[in-house]
C-alpha positions as CSV (number, residue, x, y, z in Angstrom):
1,M,47.1,-42.3,-140.1
2,S,49.2,-45.3,-141.2
3,L,49.8,-48.8,-139.1
4,E,53.7,-47.8,-138.7
5,R,53.0,-43.8,-137.4
6,A,50.3,-45.4,-135.0
7,W,52.9,-47.3,-133.2
8,K,55.6,-45.3,-133.2
9,L,53.2,-42.9,-131.6
10,T,52.4,-45.4,-129.0
11,L,55.5,-46.3,-128.2
12,F,56.4,-43.2,-127.9
13,F,53.9,-41.9,-125.0
14,V,54.3,-45.3,-123.3
15,V,58.0,-44.8,-122.8
16,L,57.2,-40.8,-121.6
17,I,55.0,-42.0,-119.0
18,A,57.2,-44.7,-118.1
19,V,60.3,-42.6,-117.5
20,S,58.4,-39.4,-116.2
21,G,57.0,-41.1,-112.9
22,P,58.3,-41.2,-109.5
23,W,59.5,-44.7,-109.8
24,S,62.3,-43.8,-112.6
25,R,65.0,-41.7,-112.6
26,A,66.4,-38.7,-114.8
27,D,69.4,-40.8,-116.1
28,V,67.1,-43.6,-117.3
29,A,64.7,-40.9,-118.6
30,L,67.7,-39.3,-120.7
31,V,69.1,-42.8,-122.0
32,A,65.5,-44.1,-122.9
33,G,64.8,-40.6,-125.1
34,I,68.3,-41.3,-126.4
35,A,67.5,-44.8,-127.7
36,L,64.5,-43.6,-129.4
37,G,66.1,-40.8,-131.0
38,L,69.0,-42.7,-132.3
39,W,66.7,-45.5,-133.6
40,G,64.3,-43.0,-135.3
41,L,61.2,-43.6,-133.1
42,A,60.9,-40.0,-131.7
43,C,58.2,-38.1,-132.5
44,F,57.3,-34.5,-132.4
45,P,61.0,-33.5,-132.7
46,S,59.9,-29.5,-132.9
47,Q,57.3,-29.7,-130.3
48,S,59.7,-31.6,-127.9
49,K,62.3,-28.9,-128.0
50,F,59.5,-26.5,-127.1
51,T,58.4,-28.2,-124.6
52,S,61.0,-29.2,-122.8
53,K,62.6,-25.6,-122.7
54,W,59.7,-24.2,-121.3
55,L,59.0,-27.1,-119.1
56,I,62.7,-26.9,-117.4
57,Q,62.0,-23.0,-116.9
58,A,58.7,-23.8,-115.4
59,C,60.3,-26.2,-113.0
60,V,63.2,-23.6,-111.8
61,V,60.7,-21.4,-111.0
62,A,58.7,-24.0,-108.9
63,L,62.1,-24.7,-107.0
64,G,61.8,-21.0,-105.7
65,L,58.7,-21.7,-103.6
66,R,60.9,-24.2,-101.9
67,L,63.8,-21.5,-100.9
68,D,64.0,-19.2,-98.7
69,L,65.2,-15.7,-100.3
70,R,67.6,-14.8,-97.7
71,V,69.1,-18.1,-97.8
72,L,68.8,-17.9,-101.6
73,A,71.1,-14.7,-101.5
74,D,73.5,-15.9,-98.8
75,S,74.2,-19.1,-100.8
76,A,74.7,-17.3,-104.2
77,V,77.1,-14.5,-102.5
78,A,79.0,-17.1,-100.9
79,G,79.1,-19.1,-104.3
80,L,79.8,-16.1,-106.6
81,A,83.6,-16.3,-106.5
82,L,83.2,-20.1,-107.7
83,A,80.8,-19.0,-110.4
84,V,82.8,-16.1,-111.6
85,G,86.2,-18.2,-111.4
86,T,84.8,-21.0,-113.4
87,I,83.2,-19.2,-116.1
88,V,86.3,-16.9,-116.6
89,G,88.6,-19.7,-116.4
90,A,86.5,-21.9,-118.9
91,V,86.2,-19.1,-121.4
92,V,89.8,-18.6,-121.3
93,V,90.5,-22.5,-121.8
94,G,88.0,-23.2,-124.3
95,L,89.1,-20.6,-126.6
96,L,92.8,-21.7,-126.3
97,L,91.5,-25.4,-127.1
98,G,89.8,-23.9,-130.3
99,K,92.9,-22.3,-131.5
100,L,95.1,-25.4,-130.8
101,L,92.7,-27.7,-132.7
102,K,91.8,-25.2,-135.2
103,T,87.9,-25.2,-134.2
104,S,86.1,-23.0,-136.6
105,R,85.7,-19.7,-134.9
106,E,82.2,-19.9,-134.5
107,V,81.8,-23.5,-132.9
108,S,84.7,-22.9,-130.8
109,V,82.8,-19.7,-129.2
110,L,79.6,-21.9,-128.8
111,I,81.0,-24.7,-127.5
112,T,83.3,-22.5,-124.9
113,S,79.9,-20.7,-124.1
114,G,77.6,-23.7,-123.9
115,T,80.1,-25.5,-121.2
116,A,80.9,-22.4,-119.3
117,I,77.5,-21.7,-118.5
118,C,74.5,-23.7,-119.2
119,G,74.6,-26.0,-122.1
120,G,72.0,-25.6,-125.3
121,S,70.5,-22.3,-123.7
122,A,73.9,-20.4,-123.9
123,I,74.6,-21.5,-127.4
124,V,71.1,-20.6,-128.6
125,A,71.5,-16.7,-126.8
126,I,75.0,-16.6,-127.9
127,G,74.5,-17.9,-131.5
128,T,71.6,-15.7,-132.1
129,S,73.7,-12.6,-130.6
130,I,76.7,-13.2,-132.9
131,G,74.4,-14.7,-136.3
132,A,76.1,-18.0,-136.2
133,A,75.1,-20.4,-138.6
134,S,72.5,-22.8,-137.7
135,S,74.8,-25.9,-138.8
136,N,77.4,-24.5,-136.5
137,M,74.9,-24.1,-133.6
138,A,73.8,-28.0,-134.0
139,V,77.6,-29.2,-134.1
140,A,78.0,-27.4,-130.9
141,T,74.6,-28.6,-129.0
142,G,75.4,-32.3,-130.3
143,A,78.8,-31.8,-128.8
144,I,77.7,-30.9,-125.7
145,F,74.6,-32.8,-125.8
146,I,76.9,-36.2,-125.6
147,L,79.2,-35.3,-123.0
148,N,76.2,-33.7,-120.8
149,A,74.8,-37.6,-121.2
150,I,77.8,-39.0,-120.1
151,G,78.1,-36.5,-116.9
152,L,74.7,-37.5,-115.8
153,W,75.8,-40.8,-115.4
154,T,79.0,-40.7,-114.2
155,L,79.1,-37.7,-111.7
156,P,77.0,-39.1,-109.0
157,S,79.1,-42.1,-109.1
158,I,82.2,-40.1,-108.7
159,G,80.7,-38.0,-106.0
160,H,80.0,-41.0,-103.9
161,S,83.1,-42.6,-104.3
162,L,85.1,-39.3,-103.0
163,G,82.4,-38.7,-100.2
164,L,81.2,-35.6,-101.3
165,T,78.5,-34.3,-99.2
166,Q,75.2,-33.3,-100.5
167,V,76.4,-29.6,-100.5
168,Q,80.0,-30.0,-102.0
169,F,77.9,-32.2,-104.9
170,G,75.5,-29.6,-105.3
171,E,78.0,-27.3,-106.3
172,W,79.8,-29.5,-108.3
173,A,77.0,-30.5,-110.5
174,G,75.7,-27.2,-110.7
175,V,79.4,-26.1,-112.3
176,A,80.2,-29.3,-114.2
177,L,76.7,-30.2,-116.2
178,H,75.9,-28.4,-118.7
179,D,72.0,-28.1,-118.8
180,I,69.9,-27.0,-115.8
181,A,67.8,-30.4,-116.6
182,S,70.6,-32.6,-115.9
183,V,71.9,-30.3,-112.7
184,G,68.7,-31.1,-111.4
185,G,68.4,-34.8,-112.6
186,A,71.7,-36.0,-111.2
187,A,71.7,-33.4,-107.8
188,K,68.3,-35.1,-107.1
189,S,69.4,-38.8,-107.2
190,Y,72.2,-37.2,-104.3
191,G,69.6,-35.5,-102.2
192,A,67.1,-32.7,-101.6
193,V,69.9,-30.5,-100.2
194,A,72.3,-31.3,-103.2
195,F,69.3,-30.5,-105.0
196,D,68.7,-27.1,-104.2
197,T,72.4,-26.3,-104.1
198,A,73.3,-27.2,-107.7
199,N,69.7,-25.1,-108.9
200,I,71.4,-22.3,-106.9
201,V,74.9,-22.6,-108.3
202,K,73.4,-23.1,-111.7
203,L,71.3,-19.9,-111.8
204,T,74.2,-18.1,-110.5
205,R,75.6,-19.1,-114.0
206,V,72.6,-18.6,-116.0
207,I,72.5,-14.9,-115.5
208,W,75.9,-14.6,-117.0
209,I,74.3,-15.6,-120.3
210,F,73.4,-12.0,-121.3
211,P,76.6,-10.4,-120.4
212,L,78.5,-13.0,-122.2
213,A,76.3,-13.0,-125.6
214,L,76.7,-9.1,-125.5
215,L,80.5,-9.4,-125.1
216,A,80.4,-12.2,-128.0
217,A,78.4,-10.1,-130.3
218,R,80.9,-7.3,-130.5
219,L,84.2,-10.0,-130.6
220,V,82.7,-12.3,-133.2
221,S,80.6,-10.3,-135.9
222,R,79.0,-11.7,-138.9
223,G,77.5,-8.2,-140.3
224,A,74.0,-7.1,-139.3
225,A,72.8,-10.5,-138.2
226,A,75.3,-10.1,-135.2
227,T,73.1,-7.1,-134.0
228,K,70.5,-8.9,-132.7
229,R,70.2,-8.3,-128.4
230,P,70.2,-11.5,-126.7
231,V,67.2,-12.5,-124.6
232,F,67.5,-12.0,-120.9
233,P,66.6,-14.9,-119.1
234,W,63.6,-14.0,-117.5
235,F,62.8,-17.2,-116.0
236,I,65.5,-16.4,-113.3
237,L,63.3,-13.1,-112.4
238,C,60.3,-15.0,-111.7
239,F,62.4,-17.9,-109.5
240,L,63.2,-14.8,-107.3
241,I,59.9,-13.7,-107.4
242,A,58.8,-17.3,-106.2
243,S,61.5,-17.4,-103.7
244,A,60.1,-14.1,-102.3
245,L,56.5,-15.7,-102.2
246,R,58.3,-18.7,-99.7
247,T,59.8,-16.0,-97.4
248,S,56.6,-14.1,-97.2
249,F,54.4,-17.3,-96.7
250,P,56.3,-19.7,-94.6
251,A,53.1,-21.9,-94.9
252,L,54.3,-22.9,-98.3
253,K,57.3,-24.9,-96.6
254,E,54.4,-27.2,-96.0
255,Q,54.5,-28.2,-99.7
256,E,58.1,-28.7,-100.0
257,E,57.8,-32.4,-100.5
258,L,55.3,-32.0,-103.5
259,I,57.2,-29.8,-105.2
260,L,60.4,-31.2,-104.9
261,S,58.5,-34.2,-106.5
262,G,56.9,-32.5,-109.1
263,S,59.9,-30.8,-110.1
264,G,61.8,-34.3,-110.1
265,M,59.3,-35.4,-113.0
266,G,59.6,-32.5,-114.9
267,F,63.0,-32.6,-115.2
268,Q,62.6,-36.3,-116.0
269,L,60.3,-35.4,-118.6
270,A,62.3,-32.8,-120.1
271,L,65.5,-35.0,-120.3
272,F,63.9,-37.4,-122.2
273,L,62.4,-34.8,-124.4
274,I,65.8,-33.3,-124.9
275,G,67.3,-37.0,-125.9
276,S,64.4,-37.9,-128.1
277,G,66.0,-35.2,-130.1
278,L,69.4,-36.8,-130.4
279,S,69.5,-38.3,-133.9
280,M,72.3,-39.9,-136.2
281,H,72.3,-37.1,-138.7
282,V,73.3,-34.7,-135.3
283,L,75.7,-37.1,-134.5
284,K,77.3,-37.0,-138.1
285,Q,77.5,-33.4,-138.1
286,V,79.7,-33.3,-135.1
287,G,83.4,-33.4,-136.0
288,W,86.1,-34.6,-134.1
289,R,87.9,-31.1,-133.5
290,A,84.4,-30.0,-131.9
291,L,84.1,-32.9,-130.0
292,V,88.0,-33.2,-128.8
293,Q,87.6,-29.4,-127.7
294,A,84.4,-30.1,-125.9
295,A,85.3,-32.9,-123.8
296,A,88.9,-31.5,-123.2
297,L,87.1,-28.3,-122.1
298,W,84.6,-30.2,-120.0
299,I,86.8,-32.4,-118.3
300,A,89.2,-29.4,-117.2
301,L,86.2,-27.5,-116.0
302,A,84.8,-30.6,-114.3
303,A,88.3,-31.5,-112.9
304,G,89.1,-27.8,-111.7
305,S,86.1,-27.1,-109.8
306,L,86.3,-30.7,-108.0
307,A,89.4,-29.6,-106.6
308,V,88.5,-26.3,-105.5
309,I,85.4,-27.5,-104.0
310,Y,86.8,-30.9,-102.6
311,F,90.1,-29.1,-101.1
312,G,88.4,-25.6,-100.9
313,T,88.1,-23.3,-98.1
314,P,85.2,-23.9,-95.5
315,R,83.4,-20.9,-96.7
316,L,82.8,-22.7,-100.0
317,N,81.9,-25.9,-98.5
318,A,78.9,-24.3,-96.1
319,L,77.0,-22.8,-98.5
């Protein structure tokens, strides 16, 4: 092993440990990862992508051990209208923006899907179902990632300035932030109730990956490649099983703080690994059309959902 490789590995793991502990925060972890990625100091890009994906899913499943199934069901039903309305609205507005900006059809569909549901996970699932070119998936992921990083920093500040309750902020973060890890990271800084609410809201959106991917495969065809069946998000089923265990064994409530702390650290580590995957090459691939479409759609979704939550009915604000 060369000396250069050795110090890069040492730096990578030192920063990883520094930003993953309870003394750090999600936004700090993300920025640290981005810094290493842009400076060419990141290591294990493919392993980091794989690890962050499974780590996020494991943390989501663990959160189920903190939520009584009956409370979860009530919250999901109460927020169903918000989920459906914002997803449908985001899809319609996103595709219209793509046409106005003359973004390529594939990139437009991928950006719209990632913003409407759950960022990179939706882009991969829907991109696979329509047989999207890997370059287009990289462009869409890059555009979404940049905005997701901005949102992780700005949303908590906006929430505090507007005096949003933890429930209100959790609802907003679950809609307005793209990826589950960023949702958890931003909401955790706002409080435990916001953390749980945000994850419930986001998971009610994630289940839409499967039907939306099937619909996209029919509307956007690239021959035989578009016949692939999208992968069902099985981790949601595992999350429900964990919640059922929490309902059946109330003694698990005593472990809530430990689970919350462990999940928060897991999300921080995942954000660091995700951030380290942003390179100058990825940035150069993102054209202005894709970035403008992603930014305009994200602002519309964030502003619209905030207005509904802030000025909405008591039912929405009582999840």
